[in-house]
N, CA, C and O atoms as a GROMACS GRO file, in nm:
protein
  656
    1MET      N    1  13.640  11.105  15.184
    1MET     CA    2  13.619  11.174  15.059
    1MET      C    3  13.533  11.297  15.085
    1MET      O    4  13.431  11.290  15.154
    2SER      N    5  13.574  11.408  15.032
    2SER     CA    6  13.496  11.530  15.050
    2SER      C    7  13.446  11.576  14.914
    2SER      O    8  13.510  11.557  14.811
    3TRP      N    9  13.332  11.637  14.918
    3TRP     CA   10  13.270  11.689  14.796
    3TRP      C   11  13.320  11.831  14.773
    3TRP      O   12  13.292  11.921  14.853
    4THR      N   13  13.393  11.851  14.666
    4THR     CA   14  13.439  11.984  14.630
    4THR      C   15  13.330  12.052  14.547
    4THR      O   16  13.237  11.987  14.498
    5GLU      N   17  13.344  12.182  14.532
    5GLU     CA   18  13.248  12.258  14.450
    5GLU      C   19  13.244  12.202  14.307
    5GLU      O   20  13.138  12.192  14.246
    6GLU      N   21  13.363  12.168  14.256
    6GLU     CA   22  13.372  12.116  14.120
    6GLU      C   23  13.298  11.982  14.106
    6GLU      O   24  13.227  11.960  14.008
    7LYS      N   25  13.314  11.894  14.206
    7LYS     CA   26  13.246  11.763  14.202
    7LYS      C   27  13.095  11.779  14.215
    7LYS      O   28  13.019  11.709  14.148
    8VAL      N   29  13.051  11.870  14.300
    8VAL     CA   30  12.908  11.894  14.317
    8VAL      C   31  12.848  11.948  14.188
    8VAL      O   32  12.739  11.907  14.147
    9LYS      N   33  12.920  12.041  14.123
    9LYS     CA   34  12.872  12.098  13.997
    9LYS      C   35  12.861  11.988  13.891
    9LYS      O   36  12.763  11.981  13.818
   10LYS      N   37  12.963  11.902  13.884
   10LYS     CA   38  12.963  11.792  13.788
   10LYS      C   39  12.847  11.695  13.818
   10LYS      O   40  12.781  11.648  13.725
   11LEU      N   41  12.824  11.666  13.947
   11LEU     CA   42  12.713  11.580  13.988
   11LEU      C   43  12.579  11.636  13.942
   11LEU      O   44  12.497  11.565  13.883
   12LYS      N   45  12.557  11.764  13.968
   12LYS     CA   46  12.431  11.827  13.928
   12LYS      C   47  12.411  11.822  13.777
   12LYS      O   48  12.302  11.794  13.727
   13ASP      N   49  12.520  11.849  13.704
   13ASP     CA   50  12.513  11.849  13.558
   13ASP      C   51  12.480  11.709  13.504
   13ASP      O   52  12.389  11.692  13.422
   14LEU      N   53  12.554  11.609  13.552
   14LEU     CA   54  12.532  11.472  13.504
   14LEU      C   55  12.397  11.417  13.548
   14LEU      O   56  12.332  11.344  13.473
   15TRP      N   57  12.355  11.452  13.669
   15TRP     CA   58  12.226  11.407  13.721
   15TRP      C   59  12.112  11.465  13.635
   15TRP      O   60  12.015  11.396  13.604
   16GLY      N   61  12.128  11.591  13.600
   16GLY     CA   62  12.027  11.656  13.516
   16GLY      C   63  12.018  11.596  13.376
   16GLY      O   64  11.913  11.600  13.313
   17LYS      N   65  12.129  11.542  13.327
   17LYS     CA   66  12.131  11.479  13.195
   17LYS      C   67  12.077  11.336  13.197
   17LYS      O   68  12.065  11.272  13.093
   18GLY      N   69  12.045  11.285  13.319
   18GLY     CA   70  11.987  11.153  13.328
   18GLY      C   71  12.085  11.040  13.345
   18GLY      O   72  12.049  10.923  13.326
   19GLN      N   73  12.210  11.070  13.379
   19GLN     CA   74  12.308  10.965  13.402
   19GLN      C   75  12.272  10.887  13.528
   19GLN      O   76  12.210  10.941  13.619
   20THR      N   77  12.311  10.760  13.533
   20THR     CA   78  12.287  10.680  13.653
   20THR      C   79  12.390  10.716  13.759
   20THR      O   80  12.494  10.775  13.729
   21ALA      N   81  12.359  10.679  13.883
   21ALA     CA   82  12.450  10.708  13.994
   21ALA      C   83  12.584  10.637  13.973
   21ALA      O   84  12.689  10.692  14.005
   22SER      N   85  12.580  10.515  13.919
   22SER     CA   86  12.704  10.442  13.893
   22SER      C   87  12.788  10.512  13.787
   22SER      O   88  12.910  10.522  13.801
   23GLN      N   89  12.724  10.560  13.682
   23GLN     CA   90  12.796  10.631  13.577
   23GLN      C   91  12.857  10.760  13.631
   23GLN      O   92  12.971  10.794  13.599
   24ILE      N   93  12.780  10.831  13.711
   24ILE     CA   94  12.829  10.957  13.768
   24ILE      C   95  12.950  10.930  13.858
   24ILE      O   96  13.050  11.003  13.852
   25ALA      N   97  12.940  10.826  13.941
   25ALA     CA   98  13.051  10.791  14.031
   25ALA      C   99  13.177  10.759  13.951
   25ALA      O  100  13.288  10.797  13.991
   26GLU      N  101  13.161  10.689  13.841
   26GLU     CA  102  13.275  10.653  13.757
   26GLU      C  103  13.337  10.776  13.692
   26GLU      O  104  13.459  10.789  13.685
   27ILE      N  105  13.252  10.867  13.644
   27ILE     CA  106  13.301  10.988  13.576
   27ILE      C  107  13.373  11.080  13.675
   27ILE      O  108  13.482  11.131  13.647
   28ILE      N  109  13.311  11.102  13.790
   28ILE     CA  110  13.371  11.191  13.891
   28ILE      C  111  13.499  11.128  13.947
   28ILE      O  112  13.601  11.195  13.964
   29GLY      N  113  13.492  10.999  13.976
   29GLY     CA  114  13.609  10.929  14.029
   29GLY      C  115  13.627  10.951  14.177
   29GLY      O  116  13.606  11.062  14.228
   30GLY      N  117  13.666  10.845  14.247
   30GLY     CA  118  13.692  10.859  14.390
   30GLY      C  119  13.567  10.859  14.477
   30GLY      O  120  13.577  10.879  14.598
   31VAL      N  121  13.451  10.837  14.418
   31VAL     CA  122  13.326  10.832  14.496
   31VAL      C  123  13.249  10.706  14.457
   31VAL      O  124  13.260  10.655  14.345
   32SER      N  125  13.172  10.656  14.552
   32SER     CA  126  13.093  10.536  14.525
   32SER      C  127  12.955  10.577  14.472
   32SER      O  128  12.915  10.693  14.477
   33ARG      N  129  12.885  10.478  14.421
   33ARG     CA  130  12.748  10.498  14.373
   33ARG      C  131  12.661  10.550  14.487
   33ARG      O  132  12.583  10.643  14.469
   34ASN      N  133  12.676  10.488  14.605
   34ASN     CA  134  12.595  10.528  14.721
   34ASN      C  135  12.626  10.671  14.764
   34ASN      O  136  12.537  10.743  14.810
   35ALA      N  137  12.752  10.712  14.751
   35ALA     CA  138  12.789  10.849  14.787
   35ALA      C  139  12.719  10.947  14.692
   35ALA      O  140  12.672  11.053  14.734
   36VAL      N  141  12.712  10.911  14.565
   36VAL     CA  142  12.644  10.996  14.466
   36VAL      C  143  12.496  11.006  14.499
   36VAL      O  144  12.439  11.115  14.496
   37ILE      N  145  12.434  10.893  14.531
   37ILE     CA  146  12.291  10.893  14.564
   37ILE      C  147  12.265  10.976  14.690
   37ILE      O  148  12.171  11.055  14.695
   38GLY      N  149  12.350  10.957  14.791
   38GLY     CA  150  12.334  11.033  14.915
   38GLY      C  151  12.347  11.183  14.893
   38GLY      O  152  12.268  11.261  14.946
   39LYS      N  153  12.448  11.221  14.816
   39LYS     CA  154  12.470  11.364  14.789
   39LYS      C  155  12.355  11.422  14.708
   39LYS      O  156  12.308  11.533  14.735
   40ALA      N  157  12.308  11.347  14.608
   40ALA     CA  158  12.195  11.393  14.527
   40ALA      C  159  12.071  11.412  14.614
   40ALA      O  160  11.994  11.506  14.595
   41HIS      N  161  12.054  11.323  14.709
   41HIS     CA  162  11.940  11.334  14.801
   41HIS      C  163  11.953  11.458  14.890
   41HIS      O  164  11.857  11.533  14.909
   42ARG      N  165  12.073  11.479  14.943
   42ARG     CA  166  12.097  11.596  15.028
   42ARG      C  167  12.084  11.727  14.951
   42ARG      O  168  12.047  11.830  15.007
   43LEU      N  169  12.115  11.722  14.822
   43LEU     CA  170  12.101  11.842  14.738
   43LEU      C  171  11.958  11.860  14.686
   43LEU      O  172  11.928  11.956  14.616
   44ASN      N  173  11.872  11.766  14.721
   44ASN     CA  174  11.731  11.767  14.676
   44ASN      C  175  11.719  11.768  14.524
   44ASN      O  176  11.633  11.836  14.467
   45LEU      N  177  11.806  11.691  14.458
   45LEU     CA  178  11.796  11.680  14.314
   45LEU      C  179  11.673  11.596  14.281
   45LEU      O  180  11.638  11.503  14.354
   46SER      N  181  11.608  11.630  14.172
   46SER     CA  182  11.482  11.564  14.139
   46SER      C  183  11.504  11.415  14.112
   46SER      O  184  11.611  11.373  14.068
   47ALA      N  185  11.400  11.337  14.139
   47ALA     CA  186  11.405  11.194  14.111
   47ALA      C  187  11.411  11.173  13.961
   47ALA      O  188  11.365  11.257  13.884
   48LYS      N  189  11.469  11.062  13.920
   48LYS     CA  190  11.489  11.036  13.777
   48LYS      C  191  11.370  10.961  13.716
   48LYS      O  192  11.390  10.869  13.637
   49ILE      N  193  11.251  10.998  13.752
   49ILE     CA  194  11.132  10.933  13.698
   49ILE      C  195  11.077  11.022  13.588
   49ILE      O  196  11.054  11.142  13.608
   50LYS      N  197  11.054  10.963  13.471
   50LYS     CA  198  10.998  11.041  13.361
   50LYS      C  199  10.855  11.077  13.394
   50LYS      O  200  10.776  10.994  13.440
   51THR      N  201  10.824  11.203  13.370
   51THR     CA  202  10.686  11.245  13.392
   51THR      C  203  10.604  11.214  13.269
   51THR      O  204  10.658  11.191  13.161
   52ARG      N  205  10.476  11.214  13.285
   52ARG     CA  206  10.387  11.183  13.172
   52ARG      C  207  10.403  11.284  13.059
   52ARG      O  208  10.389  11.249  12.942
   53SER      N  209  10.432  11.407  13.095
   53SER     CA  210  10.444  11.509  12.991
   53SER      C  211  10.571  11.490  12.907
   53SER      O  212  10.577  11.535  12.793
   54SER      N  213  10.672  11.422  12.964
   54SER     CA  214  10.795  11.404  12.889
   54SER      C  215  10.787  11.286  12.791
   54SER      O  216  10.873  11.273  12.704
   55ILE      N  217  10.686  11.202  12.805
   55ILE     CA  218  10.667  11.090  12.713
   55ILE      C  219  10.577  11.137  12.599
   55ILE      O  220  10.468  11.189  12.623
   56SER      N  221  10.623  11.119  12.478
   56SER     CA  222  10.544  11.166  12.364
   56SER      C  223  10.421  11.079  12.345
   56SER      O  224  10.419  10.963  12.385
   57GLN      N  225  10.320  11.136  12.283
   57GLN     CA  226  10.196  11.063  12.258
   57GLN      C  227  10.218  10.945  12.164
   57GLN      O  228  10.149  10.844  12.175
   58ASP      N  229  10.313  10.957  12.071
   58ASP     CA  230  10.344  10.847  11.980
   58ASP      C  231  10.397  10.728  12.058
   58ASP      O  232  10.360  10.614  12.031
   59ASN      N  233  10.483  10.754  12.156
   59ASN     CA  234  10.539  10.647  12.238
   59ASN      C  235  10.429  10.578  12.317
   59ASN      O  236  10.431  10.456  12.334
   60ILE      N  237  10.334  10.656  12.367
   60ILE     CA  238  10.225  10.598  12.445
   60ILE      C  239  10.142  10.505  12.357
   60ILE      O  240  10.105  10.396  12.399
   61GLY      N  241  10.113  10.548  12.235
   61GLY     CA  242  10.035  10.464  12.143
   61GLY      C  243  10.106  10.335  12.109
   61GLY      O  244  10.044  10.228  12.112
   62SER      N  245  10.234  10.343  12.077
   62SER     CA  246  10.306  10.221  12.041
   62SER      C  247  10.326  10.132  12.162
   62SER      O  248  10.325  10.010  12.150
   63LEU      N  249  10.344  10.192  12.280
   63LEU     CA  250  10.360  10.113  12.402
   63LEU      C  251  10.232  10.038  12.434
   63LEU      O  252  10.237   9.920  12.468
   64SER      N  253  10.117  10.105  12.424
   64SER     CA  254   9.991  10.037  12.455
   64SER      C  255   9.962   9.927  12.354
   64SER      O  256   9.902   9.825  12.390
   65THR      N  257  10.002   9.946  12.229
   65THR     CA  258   9.984   9.842  12.128
   65THR      C  259  10.067   9.720  12.163
   65THR      O  260  10.019   9.607  12.153
   66LYS      N  261  10.192   9.742  12.205
   66LYS     CA  262  10.279   9.630  12.244
   66LYS      C  263  10.221   9.557  12.364
   66LYS      O  264  10.224   9.434  12.369
   67ILE      N  265  10.169   9.632  12.461
   67ILE     CA  266  10.111   9.569  12.580
   67ILE      C  267   9.990   9.486  12.541
   67ILE      O  268   9.974   9.374  12.589
   68ASN      N  269   9.904   9.538  12.454
   68ASN     CA  270   9.786   9.463  12.411
   68ASN      C  271   9.825   9.337  12.336
   68ASN      O  272   9.760   9.234  12.350
   69ILE      N  273   9.931   9.344  12.256
   69ILE     CA  274   9.977   9.226  12.184
   69ILE      C  275  10.025   9.121  12.283
   69ILE      O  276   9.992   9.003  12.269
   70LYS      N  277  10.102   9.163  12.384
   70LYS     CA  278  10.151   9.067  12.482
   70LYS      C  279  10.035   9.009  12.561
   70LYS      O  280  10.030   8.887  12.582
   71LYS      N  281   9.942   9.092  12.605
   71LYS     CA  282   9.828   9.042  12.680
   71LYS      C  283   9.745   8.949  12.594
   71LYS      O  284   9.690   8.850  12.644
   72GLY      N  285   9.735   8.979  12.467
   72GLY     CA  286   9.651   8.902  12.377
   72GLY      C  287   9.711   8.768  12.340
   72GLY      O  288   9.639   8.684  12.286
   73GLY      N  289   9.838   8.743  12.366
   73GLY     CA  290   9.902   8.618  12.327
   73GLY      C  291   9.832   8.497  12.384
   73GLY      O  292   9.796   8.406  12.311
   74ARG      N  293   9.814   8.496  12.513
   74ARG     CA  294   9.748   8.384  12.580
   74ARG      C  295   9.600   8.379  12.546
   74ARG      O  296   9.545   8.272  12.523
   75LYS      N  297   9.537   8.495  12.541
   75LYS     CA  298   9.395   8.500  12.506
   75LYS      C  299   9.373   8.452  12.363
   75LYS      O  300   9.275   8.383  12.334
   76GLN      N  301   9.466   8.489  12.274
   76GLN     CA  302   9.454   8.443  12.136
   76GLN      C  303   9.460   8.292  12.129
   76GLN      O  304   9.387   8.231  12.051
   77LYS      N  305   9.545   8.231  12.209
   77LYS     CA  306   9.557   8.085  12.211
   77LYS      C  307   9.425   8.024  12.257
   77LYS      O  308   9.378   7.926  12.199
   78PHE      N  309   9.365   8.080  12.361
   78PHE     CA  310   9.235   8.031  12.408
   78PHE      C  311   9.130   8.044  12.298
   78PHE      O  312   9.056   7.951  12.269
   79ARG      N  313   9.127   8.164  12.237
   79ARG     CA  314   9.028   8.190  12.133
   79ARG      C  315   9.045   8.093  12.016
   79ARG      O  316   8.946   8.044  11.961
   80SER      N  317   9.169   8.066  11.978
   80SER     CA  318   9.192   7.975  11.865
   80SER      C  319   9.146   7.834  11.898
   80SER      O  320   9.098   7.762  11.811
   81LEU      N  321   9.160   7.793  12.024
   81LEU     CA  322   9.111   7.661  12.063
   81LEU      C  323   8.958   7.655  12.055
   81LEU      O  324   8.902   7.557  12.007
   82LEU      N  325   8.894   7.760  12.102
   82LEU     CA  326   8.748   7.760  12.104
   82LEU      C  327   8.688   7.772  11.964
   82LEU      O  328   8.579   7.721  11.938
   83LEU      N  329   8.758   7.841  11.874
   83LEU     CA  330   8.706   7.859  11.739
   83LEU      C  331   8.743   7.743  11.646
   83LEU      O  332   8.693   7.735  11.534
   84ASP      N  333   8.830   7.654  11.693
   84ASP     CA  334   8.870   7.540  11.612
   84ASP      C  335   8.749   7.450  11.588
   84ASP      O  336   8.676   7.417  11.682
   85LYS      N  337   8.727   7.410  11.464
   85LYS     CA  338   8.611   7.327  11.429
   85LYS      C  339   8.617   7.191  11.497
   85LYS      O  340   8.513   7.134  11.530
   86ASN      N  341   8.737   7.139  11.519
   86ASN     CA  342   8.753   7.007  11.578
   86ASN      C  343   8.756   7.009  11.730
   86ASN      O  344   8.765   6.903  11.792
   87PHE      N  345   8.750   7.126  11.791
   87PHE     CA  346   8.755   7.136  11.937
   87PHE      C  347   8.619   7.103  11.993
   87PHE      O  348   8.521   7.173  11.964
   88GLU      N  349   8.612   6.998  12.073
   88GLU     CA  350   8.482   6.954  12.123
   88GLU      C  351   8.425   7.053  12.223
   88GLU      O  352   8.500   7.117  12.296
   89PRO      N  353   8.294   7.065  12.228
   89PRO     CA  354   8.231   7.156  12.324
   89PRO      C  355   8.235   7.096  12.464
   89PRO      O  356   8.252   6.975  12.480
   90ALA      N  357   8.219   7.179  12.566
   90ALA     CA  358   8.213   7.131  12.703
   90ALA      C  359   8.089   7.043  12.719
   90ALA      O  360   7.983   7.071  12.663
   91ARG      N  361   8.106   6.936  12.798
   91ARG     CA  362   7.995   6.842  12.815
   91ARG      C  363   7.917   6.867  12.942
   91ARG      O  364   7.811   6.808  12.961
   92ASN      N  365   7.965   6.954  13.030
   92ASN     CA  366   7.897   6.991  13.155
   92ASN      C  367   7.852   6.868  13.234
   92ASN      O  368   7.732   6.847  13.253
   93LEU      N  369   7.948   6.789  13.280
   93LEU     CA  370   7.920   6.667  13.353
   93LEU      C  371   7.910   6.693  13.503
   93LEU      O  372   7.966   6.790  13.554
   94GLN      N  373   7.838   6.606  13.570
   94GLN     CA  374   7.831   6.610  13.716
   94GLN      C  375   7.945   6.524  13.771
   94GLN      O  376   8.006   6.447  13.697
   95LEU      N  377   7.973   6.537  13.899
   95LEU     CA  378   8.084   6.466  13.962
   95LEU      C  379   8.078   6.315  13.938
   95LEU      O  380   8.181   6.252  13.912
   96GLU      N  381   7.961   6.258  13.947
   96GLU     CA  382   7.945   6.115  13.932
   96GLU      C  383   7.975   6.066  13.790
   96GLU      O  384   8.008   5.949  13.771
   97GLU      N  385   7.966   6.155  13.693
   97GLU     CA  386   7.986   6.118  13.552
   97GLU      C  387   8.132   6.126  13.508
   97GLU      O  388   8.166   6.083  13.398
   98LEU      N  389   8.219   6.181  13.592
   98LEU     CA  390   8.360   6.197  13.556
   98LEU      C  391   8.433   6.063  13.553
   98LEU      O  392   8.401   5.973  13.631
   99ASN      N  393   8.530   6.050  13.464
   99ASN     CA  394   8.618   5.934  13.462
   99ASN      C  395   8.761   5.981  13.436
   99ASN      O  396   8.786   6.102  13.437
  100GLU      N  397   8.854   5.890  13.412
  100GLU     CA  398   8.995   5.926  13.397
  100GLU      C  399   9.024   6.009  13.273
  100GLU      O  400   9.124   6.080  13.269
  101SER      N  401   8.940   6.002  13.173
  101SER     CA  402   8.968   6.073  13.048
  101SER      C  403   8.882   6.198  13.028
  101SER      O  404   8.876   6.251  12.918
  102THR      N  405   8.815   6.245  13.134
  102THR     CA  406   8.734   6.366  13.121
  102THR      C  407   8.797   6.479  13.200
  102THR      O  408   8.856   6.458  13.306
  103CYS      N  409   8.784   6.600  13.147
  103CYS     CA  410   8.841   6.719  13.209
  103CYS      C  411   8.768   6.747  13.340
  103CYS      O  412   8.645   6.748  13.346
  104LYS      N  413   8.845   6.769  13.445
  104LYS     CA  414   8.789   6.788  13.578
  104LYS      C  415   8.789   6.935  13.621
  104LYS      O  416   8.789   6.966  13.740
  105TYR      N  417   8.789   7.025  13.525
  105TYR     CA  418   8.784   7.167  13.555
  105TYR      C  419   8.641   7.204  13.590
  105TYR      O  420   8.550   7.184  13.509
  106MET      N  421   8.621   7.259  13.709
  106MET     CA  422   8.486   7.294  13.753
  106MET      C  423   8.446   7.429  13.700
  106MET      O  424   8.519   7.527  13.715
  107GLU      N  425   8.332   7.435  13.640
  107GLU     CA  426   8.276   7.560  13.589
  107GLU      C  427   8.162   7.601  13.680
  107GLU      O  428   8.065   7.527  13.697
  108GLY      N  429   8.176   7.717  13.739
  108GLY     CA  430   8.076   7.764  13.834
  108GLY      C  431   8.125   7.748  13.976
  108GLY      O  432   8.237   7.701  13.998
  109ASN      N  433   8.044   7.788  14.072
  109ASN     CA  434   8.076   7.781  14.212
  109ASN      C  435   8.034   7.645  14.268
  109ASN      O  436   7.923   7.600  14.239
  110PRO      N  437   8.119   7.578  14.347
  110PRO     CA  438   8.082   7.448  14.401
  110PRO      C  439   7.954   7.450  14.486
  110PRO      O  440   7.889   7.347  14.502
  111ASP      N  441   7.920   7.566  14.540
  111ASP     CA  442   7.799   7.577  14.622
  111ASP      C  443   7.671   7.580  14.539
  111ASP      O  444   7.562   7.556  14.592
  112GLU      N  445   7.682   7.611  14.410
  112GLU     CA  446   7.564   7.620  14.324
  112GLU      C  447   7.527   7.483  14.270
  112GLU      O  448   7.614   7.402  14.239
  113LYS      N  449   7.399   7.458  14.258
  113LYS     CA  450   7.353   7.330  14.204
  113LYS      C  451   7.380   7.319  14.055
  113LYS      O  452   7.394   7.208  14.003
  114GLU      N  453   7.387   7.432  13.984
  114GLU     CA  454   7.409   7.431  13.839
  114GLU      C  455   7.555   7.411  13.801
  114GLU      O  456   7.586   7.395  13.684
  115SER      N  457   7.646   7.412  13.900
  115SER     CA  458   7.788   7.397  13.867
  115SER      C  459   7.814   7.258  13.809
  115SER      O  460   7.748   7.160  13.845
  116SER      N  461   7.912   7.253  13.718
  116SER     CA  462   7.943   7.126  13.652
  116SER      C  463   8.091   7.123  13.617
  116SER      O  464   8.163   7.220  13.638
  117PHE      N  465   8.135   7.010  13.563
  117PHE     CA  466   8.272   6.992  13.521
  117PHE      C  467   8.277   6.996  13.369
  117PHE      O  468   8.180   6.959  13.302
  118CYS      N  469   8.388   7.039  13.314
  118CYS     CA  470   8.404   7.057  13.170
  118CYS      C  471   8.368   6.929  13.094
  118CYS      O  472   8.277   6.931  13.011
  119GLY      N  473   8.436   6.820  13.121
  119GLY     CA  474   8.404   6.692  13.058
  119GLY      C  475   8.469   6.666  12.923
  119GLY      O  476   8.450   6.558  12.867
  120ARG      N  477   8.547   6.762  12.868
  120ARG     CA  478   8.616   6.736  12.741
  120ARG      C  479   8.723   6.630  12.762
  120ARG      O  480   8.756   6.595  12.876
  121LYS      N  481   8.777   6.578  12.653
  121LYS     CA  482   8.883   6.478  12.659
  121LYS      C  483   9.010   6.544  12.714
  121LYS      O  484   9.045   6.655  12.674
  122THR      N  485   9.078   6.475  12.806
  122THR     CA  486   9.198   6.531  12.869
  122THR      C  487   9.323   6.504  12.786
  122THR      O  488   9.325   6.419  12.697
  123ILE      N  489   9.427   6.579  12.819
  123ILE     CA  490   9.560   6.553  12.764
  123ILE      C  491   9.619   6.440  12.846
  123ILE      O  492   9.600   6.434  12.968
  124GLU      N  493   9.692   6.351  12.781
  124GLU     CA  494   9.748   6.234  12.848
  124GLU      C  495   9.829   6.276  12.971
  124GLU      O  496   9.908   6.370  12.965
  125LYS      N  497   9.809   6.205  13.081
  125LYS     CA  498   9.877   6.226  13.209
  125LYS      C  499   9.832   6.352  13.284
  125LYS      O  500   9.894   6.390  13.382
  126PHE      N  501   9.726   6.417  13.239
  126PHE     CA  502   9.672   6.534  13.306
  126PHE      C  503   9.523   6.518  13.328
  126PHE      O  504   9.458   6.433  13.266
  127SER      N  505   9.469   6.599  13.417
  127SER     CA  506   9.326   6.593  13.449
  127SER      C  507   9.245   6.698  13.376
  127SER      O  508   9.127   6.717  13.404
  128TYR      N  509   9.309   6.769  13.280
  128TYR     CA  510   9.242   6.881  13.214
  128TYR      C  511   9.252   6.872  13.062
  128TYR      O  512   9.344   6.811  13.008
  129CYS      N  513   9.156   6.935  12.995
  129CYS     CA  514   9.160   6.949  12.850
  129CYS      C  515   9.263   7.056  12.816
  129CYS      O  516   9.311   7.126  12.906
  130PRO      N  517   9.301   7.072  12.688
  130PRO     CA  518   9.403   7.172  12.652
  130PRO      C  519   9.370   7.314  12.699
  130PRO      O  520   9.458   7.387  12.745
  131LEU      N  521   9.244   7.353  12.688
  131LEU     CA  522   9.203   7.487  12.727
  131LEU      C  523   9.224   7.509  12.876
  131LEU      O  524   9.284   7.609  12.916
  132HIS      N  525   9.175   7.419  12.957
  132HIS     CA  526   9.184   7.438  13.102
  132HIS      C  527   9.323   7.408  13.156
  132HIS      O  528   9.360   7.457  13.262
  133LEU      N  529   9.400   7.330  13.084
  133LEU     CA  530   9.539   7.308  13.123
  133LEU      C  531   9.617   7.438  13.116
  133LEU      O  532   9.701   7.466  13.201
  134MET      N  533   9.588   7.519  13.014
  134MET     CA  534   9.656   7.649  13.000
  134MET      C  535   9.611   7.745  13.109
  134MET      O  536   9.687   7.835  13.146
  135ILE      N  537   9.493   7.729  13.162
  135ILE     CA  538   9.446   7.815  13.270
  135ILE      C  539   9.507   7.772  13.403
  135ILE      O  540   9.554   7.855  13.481
  136VAL      N  541   9.505   7.642  13.429
  136VAL     CA  542   9.547   7.589  13.558
  136VAL      C  543   9.698   7.597  13.580
  136VAL      O  544   9.743   7.640  13.686
  137PHE      N  545   9.776   7.556  13.480
  137PHE     CA  546   9.921   7.555  13.494
  137PHE      C  547   9.979   7.683  13.436
  137PHE      O  548   9.982   7.702  13.314
  138GLN      N  549  10.025   7.771  13.526
  138GLN     CA  550  10.089   7.894  13.483
  138GLN      C  551  10.235   7.890  13.525
  138GLN      O  552  10.268   7.836  13.631
  139PRO      N  553  10.323   7.947  13.443
  139PRO     CA  554  10.465   7.946  13.479
  139PRO      C  555  10.490   8.028  13.604
  139PRO      O  556  10.417   8.124  13.633
  140LYS      N  557  10.593   7.992  13.679
  140LYS     CA  558  10.627   8.065  13.800
  140LYS      C  559  10.668   8.206  13.764
  140LYS      O  560  10.751   8.228  13.675
  141GLY      N  561  10.610   8.303  13.833
  141GLY     CA  562  10.648   8.442  13.814
  141GLY      C  563  10.593   8.507  13.689
  141GLY      O  564  10.623   8.623  13.662
  142LYS      N  565  10.512   8.435  13.612
  142LYS     CA  566  10.456   8.494  13.491
  142LYS      C  567  10.305   8.472  13.492
  142LYS      O  568  10.256   8.364  13.526
  143LYS      N  569  10.234   8.574  13.454
  143LYS     CA  570  10.090   8.561  13.443
  143LYS      C  571  10.050   8.520  13.302
  143LYS      O  572   9.954   8.445  13.284
  144ASP      N  573  10.122   8.569  13.204
  144ASP     CA  574  10.092   8.536  13.065
  144ASP      C  575  10.215   8.478  12.999
  144ASP      O  576  10.325   8.530  13.014
  145ASP      N  577  10.196   8.369  12.927
  145ASP     CA  578  10.305   8.309  12.850
  145ASP      C  579  10.271   8.334  12.705
  145ASP      O  580  10.176   8.277  12.652
  146VAL      N  581  10.349   8.418  12.640
  146VAL     CA  582  10.321   8.454  12.502
  146VAL      C  583  10.368   8.340  12.412
  146VAL      O  584  10.482   8.296  12.420
  147VAL      N  585  10.278   8.293  12.326
  147VAL     CA  586  10.310   8.188  12.232
  147VAL      C  587  10.310   8.250  12.094
  147VAL      O  588  10.209   8.305  12.050
  148ASP      N  589  10.425   8.242  12.026
  148ASP     CA  590  10.437   8.306  11.896
  148ASP      C  591  10.364   8.230  11.787
  148ASP      O  592  10.294   8.290  11.706
  149LYS      N  593  10.378   8.100  11.784
  149LYS     CA  594  10.319   8.020  11.678
  149LYS      C  595  10.190   7.958  11.729
  149LYS      O  596  10.185   7.910  11.842
  150GLU      N  597  10.088   7.958  11.647
  150GLU     CA  598   9.958   7.908  11.687
  150GLU      C  599   9.962   7.760  11.725
  150GLU      O  600   9.892   7.719  11.818
  151ASP      N  601  10.043   7.679  11.654
  151ASP     CA  602  10.046   7.536  11.679
  151ASP      C  603  10.135   7.499  11.797
  151ASP      O  604  10.131   7.386  11.845
  152GLU      N  605  10.215   7.594  11.844
  152GLU     CA  606  10.313   7.565  11.947
  152GLU      C  607  10.247   7.560  12.084
  152GLU      O  608  10.164   7.646  12.117
  153MET      N  609  10.282   7.461  12.164
  153MET     CA  610  10.233   7.450  12.300
  153MET      C  611  10.325   7.533  12.389
  153MET      O  612  10.447   7.532  12.368
  154PRO      N  613  10.271   7.605  12.487
  154PRO     CA  614  10.358   7.684  12.575
  154PRO      C  615  10.465   7.595  12.638
  154PRO      O  616  10.440   7.479  12.671
  155LYS      N  617  10.585   7.652  12.654
  155LYS     CA  618  10.700   7.575  12.702
  155LYS      C  619  10.677   7.518  12.842
  155LYS      O  620  10.720   7.406  12.871
  156PHE      N  621  10.608   7.593  12.928
  156PHE     CA  622  10.588   7.543  13.063
  156PHE      C  623  10.496   7.422  13.064
  156PHE      O  624  10.508   7.337  13.153
  157ILE      N  625  10.404   7.411  12.969
  157ILE     CA  626  10.319   7.293  12.961
  157ILE      C  627  10.399   7.177  12.904
  157ILE      O  628  10.384   7.063  12.949
  158GLU      N  629  10.485   7.204  12.805
  158GLU     CA  630  10.570   7.100  12.750
  158GLU      C  631  10.656   7.039  12.860
  158GLU      O  632  10.670   6.917  12.867
  159LYS      N  633  10.712   7.122  12.946
  159LYS     CA  634  10.795   7.073  13.057
  159LYS      C  635  10.713   6.984  13.150
  159LYS      O  636  10.760   6.880  13.195
  160LYS      N  637  10.589   7.027  13.180
  160LYS     CA  638  10.503   6.948  13.268
  160LYS      C  639  10.471   6.814  13.205
  160LYS      O  640  10.470   6.712  13.274
  161VAL      N  641  10.445   6.813  13.075
  161VAL     CA  642  10.412   6.687  13.006
  161VAL      C  643  10.532   6.594  13.008
  161VAL      O  644  10.517   6.474  13.033
  162LYS      N  645  10.651   6.647  12.983
  162LYS     CA  646  10.772   6.565  12.981
  162LYS      C  647  10.804   6.510  13.120
  162LYS      O  648  10.848   6.396  13.134
  163SER      N  649  10.780   6.591  13.222
  163SER     CA  650  10.814   6.547  13.358
  163SER      C  651  10.710   6.455  13.418
  163SER      O  652  10.737   6.387  13.517
  164ALA      N  653  10.590   6.451  13.361
  164ALA     CA  654  10.482   6.367  13.417
  164ALA      C  655  10.504   6.220  13.387
  164ALA      O  656  10.423   6.136  13.426
   0.00000   0.00000   0.00000
């Protein structure tokens, strides 16, 4: 396959409009996606990355709000547990005081004498209270699991409870 002047002109035009290499290859016909990418590289066509100046300030504001909402999902769940009137406070137990029904989440550094264990009541079949269970068990590939409803338990914890 050879690049004619007409195909090169069409490539430059479509590339400038933001078309993908696959779309350009389909429109031009007779060329592969990789051929389009290679030719664009040899022609020193600009990368298709939006610059900061091309993103409007309104988009930045709404984007940061969405990010804060997503980040806040897990934190909101923690906060709601801590602010719940019925949520027991940490008992700060020493190792010798732990039993099967106390949370074994260590607070502090094990090398410090002041370090202690949470001591709240655990969830059945787990070694942690609801708060520390959400910290310890995180879904694979995700740092935050957004929970839409306040009463809803994250799905990855539900799966762990069912499989235990």
